[in-house]
N, C-alpha and C positions, 0 to 999 in steps of 0.2 A: 122289687127291682134291684135293690142293694145286692140280695144274694145272686141274682142272675148275673149282675155286673162282674161280682167278684169270681164266679165260677168260671166266665168266659176267659177273663184276664189270666186266671191262673192255669188252666188247661192249655191255652195256646203258647204262653210263656214256657212252660214245662216242655211240651212237644218240640218247639223250635229250638230252645236252647240245647237240647241233646242232639238235635240235627246239626246244628252250626259247629258243635265241638267235634262230631263224628266226622264231617266234612274236612275240618282243620286237621285233624288226625291222619286222615288219608292223604290229604295235601303233603303232609310232612314226610309221609312214606314214600311219595313218588315225585321227587323233587327234581325236575328238568325243565329246561326251557328252550324254544327254537331260535336258534341264532346261526349265522355262518360268517361272521366278520373276519376271524382269522383266517378260516379256510380261504377265503377269496383272495387273499394275498400270499398265501403258500402255493405258488404256481408249480412247484416240483410235486406236489400231489395232485394225480389224475382227477381226483374227485371235485377240484376246484372248478372243473368245467360244469358242474350243476349250478354254480353260482353265475356263471358267464361262459356261455358256448363257443365265444369266441378265443377263450384260453387254449393254449397248446402246452402240456407238460414239458417244463423245462428238463433239458438233459435225458430226455425220453423219445425214442421213436415208436415202440411199442409197449404197451401195458396190457396185461390180463388181470383181472380183478380175481382173487381167490374167492370162490363161490361161497356166499354168505358171510365171510370173513372180511371181505375187501371194504366194506362200509357198513358199519353199525353206528347207528345215530339214535339217541335219546335225548328228550328234553321235556321241561316243564317251566311254566311261567304263571305268576299270578300278579296282574297289574295292580291289584288292590292293596293287598297287604301281605307281611311276612308271617310265618308261624310265631314268631317272637312278639309280632304286635298283639296277637290275641293271648297266647299262652306265656305266663309269667312264673318265675321261681320265687317261691315264699320262703318262710322260715322252715327249716330243716329240710331244705330242698323239695318242698312240696310245690305242687302246681296250682296255679289257679287262673281263671280266665279274667281278660281286663277287656270288656266289650266297648267300653267308651274309647280306649286308645285304638282299638283296631278300626272302629268307626271313623275316627278321625282321621285315618289314613286313606279313606276311599275316595277316588274321583265320582263324579256322577255315574259314569258307565264304566265297568271293570271286566276282566276278562281272565279265566284260568284255561290254559292251554296245555295239552299232552300231545306228544309226537312220538313216533317211532317209525323209522326207516331202515331198510335193509337191502343191499344189493345181492340177488339171488345170481346175477352173472353180469359182467362187463368187461369190456376191452376197448383198446384205441389203437390205431396205426397211422403214422405220419408218411405220406407219399409227396415228396417235393415239397410244394408250397400249402399242400392240403393236409388236414387231420381229420380222420374219420372216426367217430365212436359209436359204440351201441352199450345199451344197458337193458337189463330187467331189474326193476326194483319194487320192493312191496312198501307199500306205505299207509300208515294209519295216523289219522289226526283227530284231536278232539278239542273243541273249543266252547266253553261255557261263559255266557255273559250274563252279569248281573248288575244291579244299580245298588247305591248306597241305602236308598230306602229299602230295598228288597232285603238286605242285610240287617238294617235296624229292626224291621217287622220280625225277621227270623228270631232276634235275640229278645226283644221286648214286647213283642205282640202287639195288638191294636191299642195297648195302654201308653204307648210311647206318646208324650206331648208333641213331638215333633211333627206326628201325622194325623193327630186329632183334627178334625174339620179340615182334612186335606185328602184329595183322590190320588192314590199312588198305584204304580203298576209293579204288580209283584212276579209276573211270568218271566222267568229267566229265558234267555236265547240258547239254544244247543246247535251244534254241528259236528256230528261224527261221521267220518269217513274213511272206509277201508278200500283201497283199490292197488292195482298193480299197473305200472308204466313201463312200456316198451319204448325205448326212446333211440333215435337214429340222429347223430349229430354230426354237423360238418363245419370246420373252420378253415378259412383260407387267407392267407397273407397277400393282400392286393398289392402292396408295395413296401418298401422299406419303412413306412410310417404307420400304415393302415392295416388292421386285421379284423375280420367280421366273420361271425358265426351264427349257427342256428341250430335248433334241435326241433324235430318233429316227432310227437309223442301219440302212441295209441294208449288208450286209458281203458282198463278193464275193471269196472266197479263190482264190488263184493258186498259190502254192507253200507248203509247209510241212515242217518236219523237228521233232520234238519228242520228249523222252525222257519216257515215262510212269515208267518204272523205270530206275534207272542203277545197279547195284551189281556191280562186278567187283573183288572183293577179293583181296587177296594175303597170305600169311603167309611170313616168312622164318626158316627153322630156325637158331637161335643156334650149332649145332654144325657143320653143314655147309653152310649157306646155300641149302640146298634151297627151292625156292619151292612153294608150295601155293595154287593159285588156284580161285577160286569165283565163278560167274557167275549173275547173274539180272538180264537186261536186257530191255526192251521198247521199241522205238524205232519210232515212226509216221512215215511220209512221205506227201507227196502232190504229184504235179506234177514230181516230179524223178527218177523211176524212169529209169535209163539205158536201158531199152528204149523208152521214149517218144522219146528223142532220135534213134532211128534211123527213126522215122515222119515223113512229109510234115508240115512245119509249117503249120498253118492260123490265120492271125492271127485270123480271126473267131471261131473256137472258143476261142482262148486269152483273148481279151479279154472275150467276153461269154458262152461256152456252157459252161463249167465247172459241175459240179454241186456246188459248194461254197458252201453258202449260210450266212448268218448275220445275227444281229440285235444290236444294241447300243443303249444308251441314256445320256445325260449329263443330270444334274440340277444346278440351282443355284439360288441366291438370293441377295440383298443385303438388308441392313437397316440404315436410316440411324437411329442411336440419338439423336443430337442433330445440331445444326449442325456440329459438328466431328468426331464419331466416327461411321464407319461400318463395319460388320461384313458379311462374306461368305463363303461356302462353296460347294463343289461336289464332287461325285463323278461322274468321267467314265470311258469305256470299261467300263461294266458291259455285258458280251455275250460271245458266242460264235460260233465257225464250225464247222460239220459239214462234214467233208471226205468226198467220195464219189469223186471223178475220180482215176484212175492213183494209187490207194492201196496202200501196201506196209507192212506190220508185220514187224518183226524181233523174236521172241520167243525167250528161251532154250529150247533142245530139252527140256533137264532142268533147271529152276530149282532151285539150291542144289548142283549137281553140283560136285565138286572134281576137280583134277588136280595131282598133284605131279610137278614137274622137278627131276631130281637133276643136270642137266648132261650134258655128254658128255665122257667120259674118254678123251682122246687118247692115253694109254699103251696103249689095247686095240688100237690100229690099228698099232703099231709093230711089225714084223717079223710081221704078221698079214695075209697078201694074201687071205684067205678073207672079211674084213670089208671091206665098201665103205661108207665116210664118207657117202657121198650117200644110201645106202639107210637107213642108221641115222638120218640126220637127217629123211628122208622119214617114217619110221616114228613118230618122236617128233612130228612136225608132224601126222601123220595122228590119233595118239592125242589130242593137245590139241584138235584140230578135231571130233574124234567127241564130246568131253565138253562143250566149250564153244560150239561153232557154234549159231547160232540157226536157227529155223525160220522161213520167210518166209510169211506170210499175206496176205490182200487184203480186210480188214475196215474198213469206214468207221469215223470215230472224231470226237470232239469235241474242240477246245481252247477255252480261255478266254482272254479279252483280259487284259492287264496293267491292273488298275483303279488310278485314281489319285484321291487325296483331297487338296483344297485347303481350308485353313482361314485366313482373312485378316481383319486390322484395319487400319483407315487412320485417322490423325489429322491434320485439316486445321491446318498450321502458319501458313501465310500464304495469300493469295489464290491459288488454281490451284496451290499447293503442299502435299504432304502427306507423311508419314512412315508407313511400312507395316511390319507384320510378318506373314509367311506361314509357316504350318506345311504341311508337305507329306508324302505317304507314297504308296509303292506297294506293292500287295498282290502279291506273286510268291513261288513257291517254299514256300508255307505259311508265309509270315514278312512281318512289315511292315518296310518299307525306308524310314525317316524322312529328313527334312531340315527344315531351318527358314532363312529368308532374312529380312534388313532391308534396307529400301529408303526411298531419298528420290526423290519424282517431282514433277516441276515442269512446268506448261505456260506458254508464251508465246504470249498471243493465240491465234489459231487455226492458226498456221504451225509452230509448232515445241512438241514434247514430249521431254522427256529424263527418264532414271532412272538412277540408280546403285544398286548393291546389294552386300551381303555375304552369303554362304551357307556353310552347312555341309552337305555332301552327301558321301557315298561316303568317309567317314572322312578328307575332305580339309577342311583349315581355312584355306586361302588363295584362296579363289574371290571375285574381285572382278568383279562385272557392270556392263554399260554398255549402254544402249539410247536411241535417239532416233528420232524420226519427223518428217518434213518434209513440210508441204503447200506445193506449187507449183501454184497454180490449183486445178483439180481432180484433180492427180496428188498421190498421197501415197507417198513413200518412207520404208521403215523397216528399220533394221538392229539386231539385238539379239544380245548373247552374255551368258550369265551367268557366264563366267570369261575377261575379256579378256586376262588374263595367260597364260592358256593358248595362246592364239593367238599370243603373242610368244615363250614359252617353253614349246612343245609337250613337251619332254623332262621338264619338271618338273611336268607337270600331270596329275592323275586324271581330271579333267572337263574337256571343252571342247565348246561347241556355238556354231553360227551358225543364226540365223533371220532371214532378210530377204525382203523383197518389195515389189511395187509394186501400187497400189490406184487406182482411179478413185472420188472421192468427192465426193457433192453434199450440201448443206445446204438445209432448208427452215425459215424462221424460225418458223413455227408449231408445227412438231413436233420441233425439234431438241433434244437433250438437251446441256445445257450443260456445260462441261468442269469436272466435280466428281466425287465419289465417291458420288453420291445413289444 
C-alpha cells in the first residue's frame, strides 16, 4: 500500500506541476485585459459609441473608419494571480516557482480572459438632432474559470493536506466565442438636457465552445489516499469538430453561410443636469447566438456516477509472470472510461453575450476639461463582476484630446490608464490603454489592454456637437 500511495502522489504532482507552469508561461506571453474605461470618456473618438450608443462624437459630423485599422483591440486579464506571484527570481537571475504565494492570491472563483476585436468597416453621420452609425466588427472572446482548489490540486496533487477528506470540484469552466457583429445605431438629442440612443445588432456565429455544466469532483480518502471521482459535465461546441477539418475548406461558406444566427441590442442615454454636471448610463451586449452548424454536445453518460481508484500496487507484479502490467492498466482505464466518459450528441444550443453595464457622471472643472467617475459591471456566470474608474479628460482645441484614469478591476488596485486622440486634418489617430503600467511591466499586471485606430472625420459647422459632455 505504501508503494501504491507514493506512486500516485509522485505521478500526479509531476504531471500537473508541468501543466501549471506551461499555462503561466503562455499567460505571460499574452498579457491583455478587457476594459473600456478611458474610451468611455473620450467623446472625440467615434468608437466611444461602443460603450454608450447615445454618444455623438464631438466636433464630428461624419466619420469613416479605415477598414481593419479603425479599431484594433487586444486584451488579457487574470483575476486570480499575476505572473510574478508564481514565478520568482532567485540567485544569479534564475527562476523558480512559488506556488504557496500564488495560491494565497486566489479568490474562491477566478477567471482568465482573452479578447480580440477588429472593425472591418464602420461609419457615422449626423443629421440635425440625429446621429446614425453602422459597423461590421469581428470579435473573439475566451474566458476560463477556475477555483483555488483546482489550482491547489494542479500543483500538489491529491496529497495536499487541505483537500484530503474533502470533496472538491476540479472541472474548470470555459467559454470561447468567435462571431461577427453587424450593428446599426441611432442617437437622438431629445432636448437640451436629454440624449438617448440604441443599437440593433445581427450576430453571425463562427465558432463556440461553452460549458453548460462543469462538475468533476474528487474525494481523497484520508487513510489510503484512494481517489473517488464523480462526473456531471455538459460541453457544447460549434464549428471546431475535428471531423470538419478533414473536409475541403469553403471560404464563402465559412464567412457567410453558417447557420449560427443571433441578435443583440445596446441602449444608452445622457442627461445634462446643469452647466457643469452630466450623467450617463448604458447597457450593451444584451443578446444571444443560436448555434446550428457543426454542433456537438458532450454530456455525461451517467450523471453523478462515481469511480474509486485505489492505485496500482506494483508488489503484485514481482515474481508473478501471469500478470501483465499493461493489461492491468488497460482494465483500469476502461473502467474509468465506462463510468466517466461522456456521450456525444448533435443538438443545437443557444449562448448569451456577456452583458456590460456603464453608469457615469462628469463634472466640468475648466473649459473643455472634466473629471469623471465610472461604475462598470459585467454579468457573467450568474454573478456581477464590478469595477470603478476615476478619470480626468481634457481637450485642446479640435486637434488633441487626452485622458488619464485610475481604476479598480479584477481585484487589481494599481491600474493607471492613459489615452489620447490627435486630429491631423481629416485623419484621427487614437491610442488608449486602461493600464499603461501593465504594458511596461506585464509580469506584475492582472489587467492589460490596448485599443488603437485610425478614422477619417469631417465636421459641418451647423450640425457639429461641441467638445463638451452635453
